[in-house]
PQR file with spaces between the fields and no chain letter, atoms N, CA, C, O and H, PARSE charges and radii, in Angstrom:
ATOM       1  N    MET     1      84.634  -38.607  -53.761 -0.4000 1.5000
ATOM       2  CA   MET     1      85.830  -37.823  -53.500 -0.0000 2.0000
ATOM       3  C    MET     1      85.727  -37.215  -52.110  0.5500 1.7000
ATOM       4  O    MET     1      84.852  -36.390  -51.846 -0.5500 1.4000
ATOM       5  N    ASN     2      86.594  -37.614  -51.257 -0.4000 1.5000
ATOM       6  CA   ASN     2      86.639  -37.046  -49.925 -0.0000 2.0000
ATOM       7  C    ASN     2      87.757  -36.019  -49.859  0.5500 1.7000
ATOM       8  O    ASN     2      88.935  -36.367  -49.780 -0.5500 1.4000
ATOM       9  H    ASN     2      87.304  -38.284  -51.472  0.4000 1.0000
ATOM      10  N    LEU     3      87.369  -34.740  -49.893 -0.4000 1.5000
ATOM      11  CA   LEU     3      88.351  -33.676  -49.783 -0.0000 2.0000
ATOM      12  C    LEU     3      88.296  -33.104  -48.377  0.5500 1.7000
ATOM      13  O    LEU     3      87.248  -32.663  -47.907 -0.5500 1.4000
ATOM      14  H    LEU     3      86.412  -34.457  -49.957  0.4000 1.0000
ATOM      15  N    GLY     4      89.428  -33.121  -47.727 -0.4000 1.5000
ATOM      16  CA   GLY     4      89.510  -32.534  -46.405 -0.0000 2.0000
ATOM      17  C    GLY     4      90.043  -31.119  -46.496  0.5500 1.7000
ATOM      18  O    GLY     4      90.304  -30.610  -47.586 -0.5500 1.4000
ATOM      19  H    GLY     4      90.280  -33.480  -48.109  0.4000 1.0000
ATOM      20  N    ALA     5      90.201  -30.493  -45.356 -0.4000 1.5000
ATOM      21  CA   ALA     5      90.687  -29.117  -45.304 -0.0000 2.0000
ATOM      22  C    ALA     5      92.079  -28.969  -45.923  0.5500 1.7000
ATOM      23  O    ALA     5      92.296  -28.019  -46.675 -0.5500 1.4000
ATOM      24  H    ALA     5      89.989  -30.906  -44.471  0.4000 1.0000
ATOM      25  N    PRO     6      93.035  -29.865  -45.641 -0.5600 1.5000
ATOM      26  CA   PRO     6      94.370  -29.689  -46.245  0.2800 2.0000
ATOM      27  C    PRO     6      94.346  -29.741  -47.780  0.5500 1.7000
ATOM      28  O    PRO     6      95.056  -28.987  -48.446 -0.5500 1.4000
ATOM      29  N    GLU     7      93.530  -30.629  -48.322 -0.4000 1.5000
ATOM      30  CA   GLU     7      93.456  -30.727  -49.783 -0.0000 2.0000
ATOM      31  C    GLU     7      92.845  -29.467  -50.393  0.5500 1.7000
ATOM      32  O    GLU     7      93.316  -28.978  -51.420 -0.5500 1.4000
ATOM      33  H    GLU     7      92.953  -31.240  -47.781  0.4000 1.0000
ATOM      34  N    ILE     8      91.804  -28.947  -49.762 -0.4000 1.5000
ATOM      35  CA   ILE     8      91.160  -27.730  -50.273 -0.0000 2.0000
ATOM      36  C    ILE     8      92.125  -26.554  -50.200  0.5500 1.7000
ATOM      37  O    ILE     8      92.202  -25.756  -51.134 -0.5500 1.4000
ATOM      38  H    ILE     8      91.421  -29.344  -48.928  0.4000 1.0000
ATOM      39  N    ILE     9      92.862  -26.441  -49.099 -0.4000 1.5000
ATOM      40  CA   ILE     9      93.841  -25.355  -48.955 -0.0000 2.0000
ATOM      41  C    ILE     9      94.914  -25.475  -50.032  0.5500 1.7000
ATOM      42  O    ILE     9      95.323  -24.469  -50.612 -0.5500 1.4000
ATOM      43  H    ILE     9      92.800  -27.089  -48.340  0.4000 1.0000
ATOM      44  N    LEU    10      95.364  -26.672  -50.300 -0.4000 1.5000
ATOM      45  CA   LEU    10      96.375  -26.885  -51.344 -0.0000 2.0000
ATOM      46  C    LEU    10      95.835  -26.491  -52.715  0.5500 1.7000
ATOM      47  O    LEU    10      96.544  -25.853  -53.494 -0.5500 1.4000
ATOM      48  H    LEU    10      95.032  -27.489  -49.828  0.4000 1.0000
ATOM      49  N    ILE    11      94.606  -26.857  -53.020 -0.4000 1.5000
ATOM      50  CA   ILE    11      93.996  -26.507  -54.312 -0.0000 2.0000
ATOM      51  C    ILE    11      93.884  -24.998  -54.450  0.5500 1.7000
ATOM      52  O    ILE    11      94.213  -24.447  -55.500 -0.5500 1.4000
ATOM      53  H    ILE    11      94.031  -27.375  -52.387  0.4000 1.0000
ATOM      54  N    VAL    12      93.423  -24.323  -53.400 -0.4000 1.5000
ATOM      55  CA   VAL    12      93.291  -22.866  -53.435 -0.0000 2.0000
ATOM      56  C    VAL    12      94.652  -22.212  -53.616  0.5500 1.7000
ATOM      57  O    VAL    12      94.776  -21.244  -54.366 -0.5500 1.4000
ATOM      58  H    VAL    12      93.156  -24.771  -52.546  0.4000 1.0000
ATOM      59  N    ALA    13      95.678  -22.727  -52.938 -0.4000 1.5000
ATOM      60  CA   ALA    13      97.026  -22.172  -53.067 -0.0000 2.0000
ATOM      61  C    ALA    13      97.548  -22.324  -54.491  0.5500 1.7000
ATOM      62  O    ALA    13      98.153  -21.398  -55.031 -0.5500 1.4000
ATOM      63  H    ALA    13      95.577  -23.514  -52.329  0.4000 1.0000
ATOM      64  N    VAL    14      97.319  -23.483  -55.100 -0.4000 1.5000
ATOM      65  CA   VAL    14      97.776  -23.707  -56.476 -0.0000 2.0000
ATOM      66  C    VAL    14      97.058  -22.769  -57.433  0.5500 1.7000
ATOM      67  O    VAL    14      97.676  -22.227  -58.350 -0.5500 1.4000
ATOM      68  H    VAL    14      96.827  -24.235  -54.661  0.4000 1.0000
ATOM      69  N    ILE    15      95.769  -22.573  -57.233 -0.4000 1.5000
ATOM      70  CA   ILE    15      95.006  -21.655  -58.089 -0.0000 2.0000
ATOM      71  C    ILE    15      95.527  -20.240  -57.942  0.5500 1.7000
ATOM      72  O    ILE    15      95.671  -19.529  -58.936 -0.5500 1.4000
ATOM      73  H    ILE    15      95.266  -23.013  -56.488  0.4000 1.0000
ATOM      74  N    LEU    16      95.813  -19.817  -56.708 -0.4000 1.5000
ATOM      75  CA   LEU    16      96.363  -18.477  -56.483 -0.0000 2.0000
ATOM      76  C    LEU    16      97.720  -18.311  -57.166  0.5500 1.7000
ATOM      77  O    LEU    16      98.008  -17.257  -57.733 -0.5500 1.4000
ATOM      78  H    LEU    16      95.696  -20.395  -55.901  0.4000 1.0000
ATOM      79  N    ILE    17      98.544  -19.346  -57.109 -0.4000 1.5000
ATOM      80  CA   ILE    17      99.863  -19.265  -57.736 -0.0000 2.0000
ATOM      81  C    ILE    17      99.737  -19.169  -59.253  0.5500 1.7000
ATOM      82  O    ILE    17     100.412  -18.352  -59.881 -0.5500 1.4000
ATOM      83  H    ILE    17      98.310  -20.201  -56.648  0.4000 1.0000
ATOM      84  N    PHE    18      98.882  -19.994  -59.841 -0.4000 1.5000
ATOM      85  CA   PHE    18      98.751  -19.993  -61.302 -0.0000 2.0000
ATOM      86  C    PHE    18      98.081  -18.742  -61.848  0.5500 1.7000
ATOM      87  O    PHE    18      98.537  -18.185  -62.847 -0.5500 1.4000
ATOM      88  H    PHE    18      98.334  -20.657  -59.331  0.4000 1.0000
ATOM      89  N    PHE    19      97.005  -18.291  -61.209 -0.4000 1.5000
ATOM      90  CA   PHE    19      96.208  -17.225  -61.784 -0.0000 2.0000
ATOM      91  C    PHE    19      96.395  -15.875  -61.109  0.5500 1.7000
ATOM      92  O    PHE    19      96.147  -14.847  -61.739 -0.5500 1.4000
ATOM      93  H    PHE    19      96.635  -18.743  -60.398  0.4000 1.0000
ATOM      94  N    GLY    20      96.816  -15.839  -59.873 -0.4000 1.5000
ATOM      95  CA   GLY    20      96.971  -14.576  -59.168 -0.0000 2.0000
ATOM      96  C    GLY    20      95.645  -14.120  -58.586  0.5500 1.7000
ATOM      97  O    GLY    20      94.576  -14.504  -59.059 -0.5500 1.4000
ATOM      98  H    GLY    20      97.018  -16.674  -59.361  0.4000 1.0000
ATOM      99  N    ALA    21      95.732  -13.302  -57.565 -0.4000 1.5000
ATOM     100  CA   ALA    21      94.540  -12.862  -56.836 -0.0000 2.0000
ATOM     101  C    ALA    21      93.635  -11.962  -57.677  0.5500 1.7000
ATOM     102  O    ALA    21      92.422  -11.943  -57.467 -0.5500 1.4000
ATOM     103  H    ALA    21      96.600  -12.990  -57.181  0.4000 1.0000
ATOM     104  N    LYS    22      94.201  -11.224  -58.615 -0.4000 1.5000
ATOM     105  CA   LYS    22      93.390  -10.311  -59.430 -0.0000 2.0000
ATOM     106  C    LYS    22      92.544  -11.048  -60.471  0.5500 1.7000
ATOM     107  O    LYS    22      91.482  -10.566  -60.865 -0.5500 1.4000
ATOM     108  H    LYS    22      95.186  -11.240  -58.786  0.4000 1.0000
ATOM     109  N    LYS    23      93.007  -12.189  -60.904 -0.4000 1.5000
ATOM     110  CA   LYS    23      92.327  -12.925  -61.976 -0.0000 2.0000
ATOM     111  C    LYS    23      91.194  -13.810  -61.455  0.5500 1.7000
ATOM     112  O    LYS    23      90.290  -14.153  -62.217 -0.5500 1.4000
ATOM     113  H    LYS    23      93.870  -12.580  -60.584  0.4000 1.0000
ATOM     114  N    ILE    24      91.222  -14.183  -60.181 -0.4000 1.5000
ATOM     115  CA   ILE    24      90.241  -15.127  -59.639 -0.0000 2.0000
ATOM     116  C    ILE    24      88.804  -14.611  -59.741  0.5500 1.7000
ATOM     117  O    ILE    24      87.925  -15.381  -60.129 -0.5500 1.4000
ATOM     118  H    ILE    24      91.956  -13.904  -59.562  0.4000 1.0000
ATOM     119  N    PRO    25      88.518  -13.331  -59.408 -0.5600 1.5000
ATOM     120  CA   PRO    25      87.123  -12.868  -59.573  0.2800 2.0000
ATOM     121  C    PRO    25      86.631  -12.954  -61.014  0.5500 1.7000
ATOM     122  O    PRO    25      85.462  -13.257  -61.255 -0.5500 1.4000
ATOM     123  N    GLU    26      87.513  -12.690  -61.967 -0.4000 1.5000
ATOM     124  CA   GLU    26      87.124  -12.800  -63.377 -0.0000 2.0000
ATOM     125  C    GLU    26      86.813  -14.253  -63.741  0.5500 1.7000
ATOM     126  O    GLU    26      85.856  -14.535  -64.463 -0.5500 1.4000
ATOM     127  H    GLU    26      88.463  -12.445  -61.772  0.4000 1.0000
ATOM     128  N    LEU    27      87.633  -15.160  -63.234 -0.4000 1.5000
ATOM     129  CA   LEU    27      87.390  -16.585  -63.502 -0.0000 2.0000
ATOM     130  C    LEU    27      86.081  -17.041  -62.879  0.5500 1.7000
ATOM     131  O    LEU    27      85.321  -17.785  -63.499 -0.5500 1.4000
ATOM     132  H    LEU    27      88.411  -14.931  -62.648  0.4000 1.0000
ATOM     133  N    ALA    28      85.814  -16.598  -61.657 -0.4000 1.5000
ATOM     134  CA   ALA    28      84.572  -16.980  -60.982 -0.0000 2.0000
ATOM     135  C    ALA    28      83.360  -16.411  -61.712  0.5500 1.7000
ATOM     136  O    ALA    28      82.333  -17.080  -61.830 -0.5500 1.4000
ATOM     137  H    ALA    28      86.431  -15.993  -61.154  0.4000 1.0000
ATOM     138  N    GLN    29      83.477  -15.193  -62.196 -0.4000 1.5000
ATOM     139  CA   GLN    29      82.372  -14.581  -62.940 -0.0000 2.0000
ATOM     140  C    GLN    29      82.112  -15.355  -64.237  0.5500 1.7000
ATOM     141  O    GLN    29      80.961  -15.611  -64.590 -0.5500 1.4000
ATOM     142  H    GLN    29      84.311  -14.650  -62.100  0.4000 1.0000
ATOM     143  N    GLY    30      83.159  -15.715  -64.925 -0.4000 1.5000
ATOM     144  CA   GLY    30      83.006  -16.501  -66.153 -0.0000 2.0000
ATOM     145  C    GLY    30      82.404  -17.862  -65.873  0.5500 1.7000
ATOM     146  O    GLY    30      81.573  -18.346  -66.642 -0.5500 1.4000
ATOM     147  H    GLY    30      84.094  -15.507  -64.638  0.4000 1.0000
ATOM     148  N    LEU    31      82.813  -18.479  -64.788 -0.4000 1.5000
ATOM     149  CA   LEU    31      82.251  -19.767  -64.406 -0.0000 2.0000
ATOM     150  C    LEU    31      80.764  -19.636  -64.092  0.5500 1.7000
ATOM     151  O    LEU    31      79.967  -20.487  -64.486 -0.5500 1.4000
ATOM     152  H    LEU    31      83.488  -18.086  -64.164  0.4000 1.0000
ATOM     153  N    GLY    32      80.393  -18.579  -63.388 -0.4000 1.5000
ATOM     154  CA   GLY    32      78.983  -18.343  -63.067 -0.0000 2.0000
ATOM     155  C    GLY    32      78.144  -18.153  -64.320  0.5500 1.7000
ATOM     156  O    GLY    32      77.050  -18.706  -64.429 -0.5500 1.4000
ATOM     157  H    GLY    32      81.041  -17.888  -63.068  0.4000 1.0000
ATOM     158  N    LYS    33      78.652  -17.375  -65.261 -0.4000 1.5000
ATOM     159  CA   LYS    33      77.926  -17.167  -66.523 -0.0000 2.0000
ATOM     160  C    LYS    33      77.767  -18.478  -67.284  0.5500 1.7000
ATOM     161  O    LYS    33      76.707  -18.758  -67.844 -0.5500 1.4000
ATOM     162  H    LYS    33      79.541  -16.925  -65.172  0.4000 1.0000
ATOM     163  N    GLY    34      78.817  -19.266  -67.297 -0.4000 1.5000
ATOM     164  CA   GLY    34      78.757  -20.555  -67.988 -0.0000 2.0000
ATOM     165  C    GLY    34      77.731  -21.478  -67.361  0.5500 1.7000
ATOM     166  O    GLY    34      76.982  -22.149  -68.071 -0.5500 1.4000
ATOM     167  H    GLY    34      79.678  -19.038  -66.842  0.4000 1.0000
ATOM     168  N    LEU    35      77.686  -21.520  -66.028 -0.4000 1.5000
ATOM     169  CA   LEU    35      76.700  -22.354  -65.346 -0.0000 2.0000
ATOM     170  C    LEU    35      75.282  -21.880  -65.620  0.5500 1.7000
ATOM     171  O    LEU    35      74.383  -22.698  -65.816 -0.5500 1.4000
ATOM     172  H    LEU    35      78.294  -20.974  -65.450  0.4000 1.0000
ATOM     173  N    ARG    36      75.071  -20.571  -65.637 -0.4000 1.5000
ATOM     174  CA   ARG    36      73.727  -20.040  -65.951 -0.0000 2.0000
ATOM     175  C    ARG    36      73.296  -20.433  -67.347  0.5500 1.7000
ATOM     176  O    ARG    36      72.155  -20.847  -67.555 -0.5500 1.4000
ATOM     177  H    ARG    36      75.801  -19.906  -65.479  0.4000 1.0000
ATOM     178  N    GLU    37      74.205  -20.305  -68.312 -0.4000 1.5000
ATOM     179  CA   GLU    37      73.874  -20.679  -69.689 -0.0000 2.0000
ATOM     180  C    GLU    37      73.582  -22.178  -69.795  0.5500 1.7000
ATOM     181  O    GLU    37      72.664  -22.580  -70.509 -0.5500 1.4000
ATOM     182  H    GLU    37      75.131  -19.969  -68.143  0.4000 1.0000
ATOM     183  N    PHE    38      74.354  -23.001  -69.094 -0.4000 1.5000
ATOM     184  CA   PHE    38      74.134  -24.437  -69.114 -0.0000 2.0000
ATOM     185  C    PHE    38      72.776  -24.782  -68.532  0.5500 1.7000
ATOM     186  O    PHE    38      72.043  -25.589  -69.104 -0.5500 1.4000
ATOM     187  H    PHE    38      75.100  -22.674  -68.514  0.4000 1.0000
ATOM     188  N    ARG    39      72.429  -24.175  -67.391 -0.4000 1.5000
ATOM     189  CA   ARG    39      71.130  -24.447  -66.772 -0.0000 2.0000
ATOM     190  C    ARG    39      69.987  -24.000  -67.682  0.5500 1.7000
ATOM     191  O    ARG    39      68.972  -24.688  -67.787 -0.5500 1.4000
ATOM     192  H    ARG    39      73.025  -23.519  -66.927  0.4000 1.0000
ATOM     193  N    LYS    40      70.146  -22.855  -68.336 -0.4000 1.5000
ATOM     194  CA   LYS    40      69.102  -22.364  -69.250 -0.0000 2.0000
ATOM     195  C    LYS    40      68.936  -23.320  -70.422  0.5500 1.7000
ATOM     196  O    LYS    40      67.813  -23.635  -70.815 -0.5500 1.4000
ATOM     197  H    LYS    40      70.970  -22.295  -68.251  0.4000 1.0000
ATOM     198  N    ALA    41      70.039  -23.780  -70.977 -0.4000 1.5000
ATOM     199  CA   ALA    41      69.966  -24.722  -72.100 -0.0000 2.0000
ATOM     200  C    ALA    41      69.316  -26.031  -71.663  0.5500 1.7000
ATOM     201  O    ALA    41      68.506  -26.596  -72.397 -0.5500 1.4000
ATOM     202  H    ALA    41      70.952  -23.524  -70.658  0.4000 1.0000
ATOM     203  N    ALA    42      69.661  -26.510  -70.488 -0.4000 1.5000
ATOM     204  CA   ALA    42      69.068  -27.753  -69.984 -0.0000 2.0000
ATOM     205  C    ALA    42      67.573  -27.577  -69.762  0.5500 1.7000
ATOM     206  O    ALA    42      66.788  -28.473  -70.073 -0.5500 1.4000
ATOM     207  H    ALA    42      70.319  -26.051  -69.891  0.4000 1.0000
ATOM     208  N    ARG    43      67.174  -26.423  -69.223 -0.4000 1.5000
ATOM     209  CA   ARG    43      65.751  -26.141  -69.001 -0.0000 2.0000
ATOM     210  C    ARG    43      65.004  -26.064  -70.334  0.5500 1.7000
ATOM     211  O    ARG    43      63.890  -26.573  -70.453 -0.5500 1.4000
ATOM     212  H    ARG    43      67.811  -25.695  -68.970  0.4000 1.0000
ATOM     213  N    ASP    44      65.618  -25.427  -71.336 -0.4000 1.5000
ATOM     214  CA   ASP    44      64.990  -25.330  -72.656 -0.0000 2.0000
ATOM     215  C    ASP    44      64.796  -26.715  -73.280  0.5500 1.7000
ATOM     216  O    ASP    44      63.748  -26.997  -73.862 -0.5500 1.4000
ATOM     217  H    ASP    44      66.523  -25.013  -71.239  0.4000 1.0000
ATOM     218  N    ILE    45      65.790  -27.557  -73.158 -0.4000 1.5000
ATOM     219  CA   ILE    45      65.687  -28.917  -73.705 -0.0000 2.0000
ATOM     220  C    ILE    45      64.587  -29.692  -72.988  0.5500 1.7000
ATOM     221  O    ILE    45      63.800  -30.396  -73.621 -0.5500 1.4000
ATOM     222  H    ILE    45      66.641  -27.327  -72.686  0.4000 1.0000
ATOM     223  N    GLN    46      64.538  -29.560  -71.673 -0.4000 1.5000
ATOM     224  CA   GLN    46      63.504  -30.256  -70.902 -0.0000 2.0000
ATOM     225  C    GLN    46      62.110  -29.757  -71.308  0.5500 1.7000
ATOM     226  O    GLN    46      61.184  -30.554  -71.457 -0.5500 1.4000
ATOM     227  H    GLN    46      65.177  -28.989  -71.158  0.4000 1.0000
ATOM     228  N    ASP    47      61.966  -28.447  -71.485 -0.4000 1.5000
ATOM     229  CA   ASP    47      60.672  -27.904  -71.918 -0.0000 2.0000
ATOM     230  C    ASP    47      60.274  -28.436  -73.292  0.5500 1.7000
ATOM     231  O    ASP    47      59.111  -28.768  -73.520 -0.5500 1.4000
ATOM     232  H    ASP    47      62.719  -27.800  -71.364  0.4000 1.0000
ATOM     233  N    ASP    48      61.242  -28.518  -74.207 -0.4000 1.5000
ATOM     234  CA   ASP    48      60.957  -29.046  -75.543 -0.0000 2.0000
ATOM     235  C    ASP    48      60.509  -30.506  -75.480  0.5500 1.7000
ATOM     236  O    ASP    48      59.572  -30.905  -76.171 -0.5500 1.4000
ATOM     237  H    ASP    48      62.187  -28.249  -74.021  0.4000 1.0000
ATOM     238  N    ILE    49      61.176  -31.285  -74.661 -0.4000 1.5000
ATOM     239  CA   ILE    49      60.818  -32.696  -74.530 -0.0000 2.0000
ATOM     240  C    ILE    49      59.416  -32.840  -73.951  0.5500 1.7000
ATOM     241  O    ILE    49      58.618  -33.638  -74.444 -0.5500 1.4000
ATOM     242  H    ILE    49      61.937  -30.961  -74.100  0.4000 1.0000
ATOM     243  N    GLU    50      59.113  -32.069  -72.903 -0.4000 1.5000
ATOM     244  CA   GLU    50      57.778  -32.129  -72.302 -0.0000 2.0000
ATOM     245  C    GLU    50      56.704  -31.704  -73.299  0.5500 1.7000
ATOM     246  O    GLU    50      55.618  -32.283  -73.329 -0.5500 1.4000
ATOM     247  H    GLU    50      59.761  -31.421  -72.503  0.4000 1.0000
ATOM     248  N    LYS    51      57.003  -30.703  -74.108 -0.4000 1.5000
ATOM     249  CA   LYS    51      56.060  -30.236  -75.125 -0.0000 2.0000
ATOM     250  C    LYS    51      55.810  -31.342  -76.155  0.5500 1.7000
ATOM     251  O    LYS    51      54.669  -31.584  -76.548 -0.5500 1.4000
ATOM     252  H    LYS    51      57.886  -30.233  -74.084  0.4000 1.0000
ATOM     253  N    ASP    52      56.876  -32.006  -76.585 -0.4000 1.5000
ATOM     254  CA   ASP    52      56.734  -33.091  -77.564 -0.0000 2.0000
ATOM     255  C    ASP    52      55.948  -34.262  -76.990  0.5500 1.7000
ATOM     256  O    ASP    52      55.133  -34.861  -77.691 -0.5500 1.4000
ATOM     257  H    ASP    52      57.803  -31.809  -76.266  0.4000 1.0000
ATOM     258  N    VAL    53      56.180  -34.594  -75.732 -0.4000 1.5000
ATOM     259  CA   VAL    53      55.456  -35.692  -75.094 -0.0000 2.0000
ATOM     260  C    VAL    53      53.969  -35.359  -75.015  0.5500 1.7000
ATOM     261  O    VAL    53      53.131  -36.221  -75.279 -0.5500 1.4000
ATOM     262  H    VAL    53      56.842  -34.107  -75.162  0.4000 1.0000
ATOM     263  N    LYS    54      53.634  -34.129  -74.658 -0.4000 1.5000
ATOM     264  CA   LYS    54      52.223  -33.726  -74.603 -0.0000 2.0000
ATOM     265  C    LYS    54      51.574  -33.826  -75.972  0.5500 1.7000
ATOM     266  O    LYS    54      50.439  -34.282  -76.107 -0.5500 1.4000
ATOM     267  H    LYS    54      54.315  -33.429  -74.444  0.4000 1.0000
ATOM     268  N    GLN    55      52.316  -33.392  -76.988 -0.4000 1.5000
ATOM     269  CA   GLN    55      51.781  -33.442  -78.344 -0.0000 2.0000
ATOM     270  C    GLN    55      51.555  -34.896  -78.776  0.5500 1.7000
ATOM     271  O    GLN    55      50.539  -35.201  -79.400 -0.5500 1.4000
ATOM     272  H    GLN    55      53.239  -33.021  -76.878  0.4000 1.0000
ATOM     273  N    ILE    56      52.461  -35.765  -78.459 -0.4000 1.5000
ATOM     274  CA   ILE    56      52.310  -37.183  -78.796 -0.0000 2.0000
ATOM     275  C    ILE    56      51.100  -37.770  -78.083  0.5500 1.7000
ATOM     276  O    ILE    56      50.319  -38.516  -78.674 -0.5500 1.4000
ATOM     277  H    ILE    56      53.287  -35.517  -77.952  0.4000 1.0000
ATOM     278  N    ASP    57      50.950  -37.421  -76.789 -0.4000 1.5000
ATOM     279  CA   ASP    57      49.796  -37.915  -76.033 -0.0000 2.0000
ATOM     280  C    ASP    57      48.477  -37.412  -76.626  0.5500 1.7000
ATOM     281  O    ASP    57      47.505  -38.163  -76.703 -0.5500 1.4000
ATOM     282  H    ASP    57      51.584  -36.815  -76.309  0.4000 1.0000
ATOM     283  N    GLN    58      48.441  -36.143  -77.044 -0.4000 1.5000
ATOM     284  CA   GLN    58      47.228  -35.597  -77.643 -0.0000 2.0000
ATOM     285  C    GLN    58      46.902  -36.295  -78.958  0.5500 1.7000
ATOM     286  O    GLN    58      45.742  -36.610  -79.221 -0.5500 1.4000
ATOM     287  H    GLN    58      49.231  -35.532  -76.981  0.4000 1.0000
ATOM     288  N    ASN    59      47.919  -36.539  -79.786 -0.4000 1.5000
ATOM     289  CA   ASN    59      47.707  -37.231  -81.055 -0.0000 2.0000
ATOM     290  C    ASN    59      47.213  -38.653  -80.811  0.5500 1.7000
ATOM     291  O    ASN    59      46.362  -39.161  -81.541 -0.5500 1.4000
ATOM     292  H    ASN    59      48.862  -36.283  -79.572  0.4000 1.0000
ATOM     293  N    LYS    60      47.747  -39.278  -79.793 -0.4000 1.5000
ATOM     294  CA   LYS    60      47.352  -40.640  -79.456 -0.0000 2.0000
ATOM     295  C    LYS    60      45.886  -40.667  -79.011  0.5500 1.7000
ATOM     296  O    LYS    60      45.131  -41.554  -79.410 -0.5500 1.4000
ATOM     297  H    LYS    60      48.439  -38.866  -79.200  0.4000 1.0000
ATOM     298  N    ASP    61      45.487  -39.697  -78.187 -0.4000 1.5000
ATOM     299  CA   ASP    61      44.108  -39.614  -77.717 -0.0000 2.0000
ATOM     300  C    ASP    61      43.148  -39.354  -78.870  0.5500 1.7000
ATOM     301  O    ASP    61      42.053  -39.917  -78.895 -0.5500 1.4000
ATOM     302  H    ASP    61      46.100  -38.976  -77.863  0.4000 1.0000
ATOM     303  N    GLN    62      43.538  -38.508  -79.828 -0.4000 1.5000
ATOM     304  CA   GLN    62      42.685  -38.206  -80.962 -0.0000 2.0000
ATOM     305  C    GLN    62      42.477  -39.434  -81.842  0.5500 1.7000
ATOM     306  O    GLN    62      41.384  -39.636  -82.371 -0.5500 1.4000
ATOM     307  H    GLN    62      44.427  -38.051  -79.808  0.4000 1.0000
ATOM     308  N    LYS    63      43.496  -40.241  -81.999 -0.4000 1.5000
ATOM     309  CA   LYS    63      43.396  -41.436  -82.825 -0.0000 2.0000
ATOM     310  C    LYS    63      42.491  -42.486  -82.177  0.5500 1.7000
ATOM     311  O    LYS    63      41.815  -43.246  -82.871 -0.5500 1.4000
ATOM     312  H    LYS    63      44.384  -40.076  -81.569  0.4000 1.0000
ATOM     313  N    GLN    64      42.484  -42.522  -80.834 -0.4000 1.5000
ATOM     314  CA   GLN    64      41.663  -43.483  -80.122 -0.0000 2.0000
ATOM     315  C    GLN    64      40.173  -43.124  -80.177  0.5500 1.7000
ATOM     316  O    GLN    64      39.319  -44.002  -80.057 -0.5500 1.4000
ATOM     317  H    GLN    64      43.033  -41.904  -80.271  0.4000 1.0000
ATOM     318  N    GLN    65      39.868  -41.863  -80.355 -0.4000 1.5000
ATOM     319  CA   GLN    65      38.469  -41.432  -80.358 -0.0000 2.0000
ATOM     320  C    GLN    65      37.864  -41.677  -81.678  0.5500 1.7000
ATOM     321  O    GLN    65      36.687  -41.381  -81.882 -0.5500 1.4000
ATOM     322  H    GLN    65      40.562  -41.150  -80.453  0.4000 1.0000
């Protein structure tokens, strides 16, 4: 997606028209919270997967001995 300055200005103008200047900070704050929660959930899932892989490797090593 190649967005130039005119397209970005148009998008910002449409957002201002739909939501108004007072609502934009609230929307941005909600978006930030959502992104933080998503990143935390992704990190938790990655940690769980790494933990399971380590456990599988340890079980595999024990069986070989």
